C-alpha positions in Angstrom: -57.6 72.7 46.0 -57.4 75.0 49.0 -58.9 78.6 49.2 -55.3 79.9 49.4 -54.3 78.0 46.2 -57.4 79.4 44.4 -56.7 82.9 45.6 -53.1 82.7 44.4 -54.2 81.4 41.0 -56.8 84.1 40.6 -54.2 86.7 41.5 -51.8 85.4 38.9 -54.6 85.5 36.3 -55.4 89.0 37.2 -51.8 90.1 36.9 -51.5 88.4 33.5 -54.6 90.2 32.3 -53.3 93.5 33.6 -50.0 93.0 31.8 -51.9 92.1 28.6 -54.1 95.2 29.0 -50.9 97.4 29.4 -49.4 95.8 26.3 -52.5 96.5 24.3 -52.7 100.0 25.5 -49.0 100.6 24.6 -49.6 99.1 21.1 -52.6 101.4 20.6 -50.7 104.4 21.7 -47.8 103.6 19.3 -50.3 103.1 16.4 -51.9 106.4 17.3 -48.6 108.2 17.4 -47.5 106.7 14.0 -50.8 107.8 12.5 -50.4 111.3 13.9 -46.8 111.4 12.5 -47.9 110.3 9.1 -50.8 112.8 8.9 -50.1 116.3 7.6 -49.8 119.1 10.2 -52.8 121.4 10.5 -52.9 123.8 7.6 -50.7 121.6 5.4 -52.3 120.0 2.3 -52.5 116.2 2.4 -50.1 114.5 0.0 -51.7 113.5 -3.2 -51.4 109.9 -4.3 -49.3 109.4 -7.5 -51.5 109.3 -10.6 -51.7 106.0 -12.5 -49.1 105.9 -15.2 -50.4 106.8 -18.7 -47.8 104.6 -20.4 -48.3 105.4 -24.1 -48.6 109.3 -23.9 -45.9 111.9 -23.3 -45.3 115.6 -23.8 -42.2 117.1 -25.5 -41.1 120.7 -24.7 -38.7 122.8 -26.6 -36.7 124.9 -24.1 -35.5 128.3 -25.5 -38.4 130.8 -25.4 -40.9 128.0 -24.9 -40.0 127.0 -21.3 -37.2 129.4 -20.7 -37.5 133.2 -21.4 -34.9 133.7 -24.1 -31.9 131.5 -24.7 -30.8 129.0 -22.0 -27.3 129.0 -23.4 -27.0 132.8 -23.1 -28.2 132.6 -19.5 -25.6 129.9 -18.9 -22.9 132.1 -20.5 -23.9 134.9 -18.1 -23.2 132.6 -15.2 -19.9 131.5 -16.7 -18.9 135.1 -17.3 -19.5 135.9 -13.7 -17.0 133.1 -12.9 -14.4 134.4 -15.5 -14.9 131.4 -17.8 -15.6 133.7 -20.8 -14.1 136.9 -22.1 -16.3 140.0 -22.5 -16.0 139.5 -26.3 -17.5 136.0 -26.1 -20.3 137.2 -23.9 -21.0 140.1 -26.4 -21.4 137.6 -29.2 -23.8 135.5 -27.2 -25.8 138.6 -26.3 -25.9 139.8 -30.0 -27.3 136.5 -31.1 -29.9 136.6 -28.3 -30.8 140.2 -29.2 -31.4 139.2 -32.8 -33.5 136.3 -31.6 -35.7 138.5 -29.4 -36.1 141.3 -32.0 -37.0 139.0 -34.9 -38.7 136.3 -32.9 -36.8 133.7 -34.9 -33.9 131.4 -34.4 -31.2 131.6 -36.9 -29.6 128.2 -37.7 -26.2 129.7 -38.2 -26.4 131.5 -34.9 -27.4 128.3 -33.2 -24.6 126.4 -34.7 -22.0 129.1 -33.9 -23.2 129.2 -30.3 -22.8 125.5 -29.9 -19.3 125.6 -31.5 -18.4 128.2 -29.0 -19.7 126.1 -26.2 -17.8 123.1 -27.4 -14.5 125.1 -27.5 -15.1 126.2 -24.0 -15.7 122.8 -22.5 -12.9 121.0 -24.4 -10.5 119.4 -21.8 -12.8 120.1 -18.9 -14.4 117.4 -16.7 -18.0 116.5 -17.4 -18.7 116.7 -13.6 -17.7 120.4 -13.7 -20.2 121.3 -16.3 -23.0 119.5 -14.4 -22.1 121.3 -11.2 -22.0 124.7 -12.9 -25.4 124.0 -14.5 -26.8 123.4 -11.0 -25.4 126.6 -9.6 -26.4 128.7 -12.6 -29.9 127.3 -12.6 -30.4 128.5 -9.0 -28.8 131.9 -9.7 -30.4 132.8 -13.1 -32.5 130.2 -14.8 -35.0 129.5 -12.1 -36.4 133.0 -12.5 -36.5 132.6 -16.3 -39.0 129.8 -16.5 -42.3 130.8 -18.0 -44.9 130.0 -15.3 -47.6 129.1 -18.0 -45.3 126.6 -19.7 -44.4 125.1 -16.3 -48.0 124.7 -15.5 -48.6 122.8 -18.8 -45.7 120.5 -18.0 -47.2 119.8 -14.6 -50.5 119.1 -16.1 -49.0 116.2 -18.1 -47.2 114.9 -15.0 -50.5 115.0 -13.1 -52.0 112.9 -15.8 -49.4 110.3 -15.3 -47.5 111.1 -18.5 -43.8 111.4 -19.2 -42.5 114.9 -19.9 -39.3 115.4 -21.9 -37.3 118.5 -22.8 -36.1 118.4 -26.4 -33.5 121.1 -27.2 -30.3 122.1 -28.9 -29.0 123.1 -25.5 -26.2 120.9 -24.2 -27.6 117.8 -22.6 -26.0 118.4 -19.2 -27.8 121.8 -18.9 -31.1 120.5 -20.3 -31.0 117.5 -17.8 -30.4 119.9 -14.9 -33.5 122.0 -15.9 -35.6 118.8 -16.3 -34.4 117.5 -12.9 -35.1 120.8 -11.1 -38.6 120.9 -12.5 -39.3 117.3 -11.7 -39.7 116.2 -15.4 -38.9 112.8 -16.8 -35.7 113.7 -18.6 -34.1 115.6 -21.5 -32.9 115.1 -25.0 -30.2 117.6 -25.8 -27.0 118.1 -27.9 -24.5 115.6 -26.7 -20.8 116.6 -26.4 -18.3 113.7 -26.6 -16.4 112.8 -23.5 -13.6 110.3 -22.9 -12.8 109.2 -19.3 -15.0 111.9 -17.9 -13.4 114.7 -19.9 -14.9 116.6 -22.9 -13.1 116.2 -26.2 -14.6 119.3 -27.9 -16.5 117.2 -30.4 -20.2 116.4 -30.8 -21.8 113.0 -30.6 -24.0 113.1 -33.7 -25.4 116.5 -34.8 -26.8 119.5 -32.9 -30.3 118.6 -31.8 -32.1 121.2 -33.9 -34.9 121.2 -36.5 -35.4 117.7 -38.1 -32.9 116.3 -35.5 -35.5 116.8 -32.8 -38.1 114.8 -34.7 -35.6 112.0 -35.2 -34.8 112.0 -31.4 -38.4 112.0 -30.4 -39.2 109.2 -32.8 -36.4 107.1 -31.4 -37.5 107.8 -27.8 -41.1 106.8 -28.6 -39.8 103.5 -29.9 -37.7 103.0 -26.8 -40.5 103.9 -24.4 -43.4 102.3 -26.2 -45.1 105.7 -26.8 -48.0 106.2 -29.2 -47.1 109.4 -30.9 -50.7 110.1 -31.8 -51.4 110.4 -28.1 -48.4 112.7 -27.5 -48.2 116.5 -27.4 -45.3 118.8 -28.5 -44.7 122.4 -27.6 -42.4 124.9 -29.3 -42.0 128.6 -30.2 -40.1 128.1 -33.4 -40.9 127.3 -37.0 -37.7 125.2 -37.0 -39.6 122.7 -34.8 -42.4 122.0 -37.3 -41.0 118.5 -38.0 -41.3 117.6 -34.3 -44.7 119.3 -34.0 -46.2 117.4 -37.0 -44.9 114.1 -35.6 -47.3 114.0 -32.7 -51.1 114.0 -32.3 -51.3 117.4 -30.7 -49.1 120.4 -31.4 -49.1 123.6 -29.4 -47.4 126.8 -30.4 -46.0 128.6 -27.3 -44.8 132.2 -27.8 -44.6 131.5 -31.5 -42.5 133.3 -34.0 -44.3 134.7 -37.0 -43.8 131.7 -39.3 -45.0 129.2 -36.7 -48.0 131.3 -35.8 -49.0 131.2 -39.4 -48.5 127.5 -39.6 -50.5 127.0 -36.4 -53.4 129.0 -37.7 -53.4 127.1 -41.0 -53.3 123.7 -39.2 -55.7 124.5 -36.3 -53.0 124.1 -33.7 -53.5 125.7 -30.2 -51.6 128.9 -29.7 -50.5 130.2 -26.3 -48.6 133.4 -25.8 -47.2 134.1 -22.4 -45.3 137.2 -23.5 -48.3 139.4 -23.2 -51.3 139.8 -20.9 -53.8 138.8 -23.6 -55.2 135.3 -23.5 -53.9 133.0 -26.2 -56.2 132.1 -29.0 -57.3 128.5 -29.0 -58.0 127.3 -32.4 -59.7 124.2 -33.7 -58.4 121.4 -31.4 -59.2 120.3 -27.9 -56.8 121.9 -25.5 -53.8 120.0 -24.1 -55.4 120.3 -20.7 -58.4 118.2 -22.0 -56.0 115.8 -23.6 -54.1 115.3 -20.4 -57.2 114.8 -18.3 -58.6 112.3 -20.8 -55.3 110.4 -20.8 -55.3 110.2 -17.0 -58.8 109.0 -17.0 -58.1 106.3 -19.5 -55.1 105.2 -17.6 -57.1 105.0 -14.3 -59.8 103.0 -16.1 -57.3 100.6 -17.5 -55.7 100.2 -14.1 -59.1 99.5 -12.4 -60.0 96.9 -15.1 -56.6 95.3 -14.6 -57.2 95.1 -10.8 -60.6 93.5 -11.3 -59.2 91.0 -13.7 
């Protein structure tokens, strides 16, 4: 082999090494750019990893005066009135029922039933998609500002513990589902209006989800989802929801009416009242916060054990 041949071979090797070095540098630059893109910008909080699922625990929230200030259906009616879907007389009847509710602090079953009948007569013959779209609009315009921050924080606490969070309400399902979706909750159980081919018939499927009906719905959901009701928590403001509250392991009275406050004190249930500046009395049971944290810790432990196995 001549010196010229050796020099040519050495030159080719050097060129190949140079190309390889360039390729490696390019790959390193791409990886660095991808890492920088994935990292949060300065001043932005890093995205938290999703908590391990706590598969057997859930939280159930009533809506009216528990999660939403006042009646969600009345707020919905206000939005509909602004769009000329209701007469002033219809709105006045809704407002009267709401005023009674706020003054007495109690739901009246007859008022609840009458309100739902009115709602059914309004939606008869209308497309289901229309009600869902209206619910989205009215949530943004009115309901978003009516959410109790304290109750919202409690719901988030359960989500952070990896638990399901469901709304359970006499409110029409479409509106309840909109609220659940906007708050990032698992889902909603609500009063179901019958529809055929995407059009409401003006009849109910089953009964209004109220009182004992809520307990039946929660029990059915627990069976479907494999929930242990002793590890579940329920929140409500109304004595009418005692059947649901007694169904679960932990009951919490939120903004309770007089009768529910008395029951809560007798049974040692936690009481939280967001209507006043005073701190809620915590009576006898570990707080739901502690329950949520414990549930999350147990789920994390179970997950680690599964990974090791």
